[in-house]
N, C-alpha and C positions, 0 to 999 in steps of 0.2 A: 300584841303586848308590846305596844311604841314604833317610835319612828324606822325600826332599822336602827344596821350601824353607823352612826351619825361620824362617831371619828376616828370607824376603820383600829380603834384600842381596845374593843371588846364591852365597849357602853354604848345608850342608846343615846342622853340625854346627861346633862352636864347643870348645873343648882348651885347657886351661891347665896348661904341664907337661905334656903326653901323658896327659894324665884327661880324658874330656871332659862338660863343663858339660850338666846337667840341670835342665830349670827343672819347678819342681813351685808350685805356683797359692795353698796355701800360707804360700811361705817369701817375708818381708817385703820390700819393694822397697828395693831398692843396701843385700842382704849378698847374702855367698859363702859355706854355709859347704861343707867342704869334708873329708870325712869317711871315714875306712876302717873299712867293715867287718869286715874281719876282725881289727882289736882290739877288737874291744867282742862280750862276754861273758853267759851269761844267767845265772845262779844261782840253785838253787830250790828253796826252802822242808822238807825234810823233813816237816816235825810242825809241825801249827798245835793249838792247845788244843782240846779240845772235838769232832773233826772227824775222820778218815778219808783217808787220802791213797786217789786214783783209781790204778790202777794197768794200765799196760799190758805187752801182749805181740805177737812178730808170729807167726804160728799154727804148730803146731810139722810141721816139715814132716826126716825123713828126711834124713839125706844130710850135708852139709858146712855147712849153713843152720842147722840145729839148733840151733848154740850162739845163736844170735839170739832166742831164747825166755825167758829171761833179762825179770823184767819189772821197769820201766823206772820212775822215778817219774816223770811230768808235771809236777810244782807244785802240779796239780787237785786242790784236797780237799771232801768233802762232809763237810754238818755233820748228822749224827742228824734220820733223821725226822721232824719234829710231826704229828701228826697234831690239826686244828681240832674245833673245835668246834662241834655241826650241822650239821656237811655230811660227804658223801662225795667226801675226797677225801685226798689228804697232801705234808707242804712239804717241802722238805733245799729247803737252801744251798747253790749251787755257790762256793768259792772263788778264787782262783790265787793261789798263794806265793811270789814271783818279784822279781828287785832286778836289773837290765842296768846294768853299768857298762864303762868302757873301762878296756880295761888298760895303755894305750901311748897320754896324751892325748897325750904330742910329734907322733905320727905325725897329725891331726884339724888344722883351725886355722881359722878364722872370718877374712873383711873385712870393709870397710862401705866 
């Protein structure tokens, strides 16, 4: 019933204003970040110079799910195929073009 004794002090979880506090080994000591993941969005760039967008779609299904067959932009692009000299192979570069941003910064916080 819980995760066990996390702090080795008789309690299993720490809550701050009803939100569980989750530890992360990459977070500096003495700092507390409060992130509301509902306020983050990812904008995808649909065009990059000298590249082709990689589109994805679901499999065609007969019935009510066939509307999911629309091609969707994933944010990934590929460069034209390059042929190196004196080698049997091909080179294609893969790019991701997107920007993650916060639409409501006031719902996120930072404490020291």
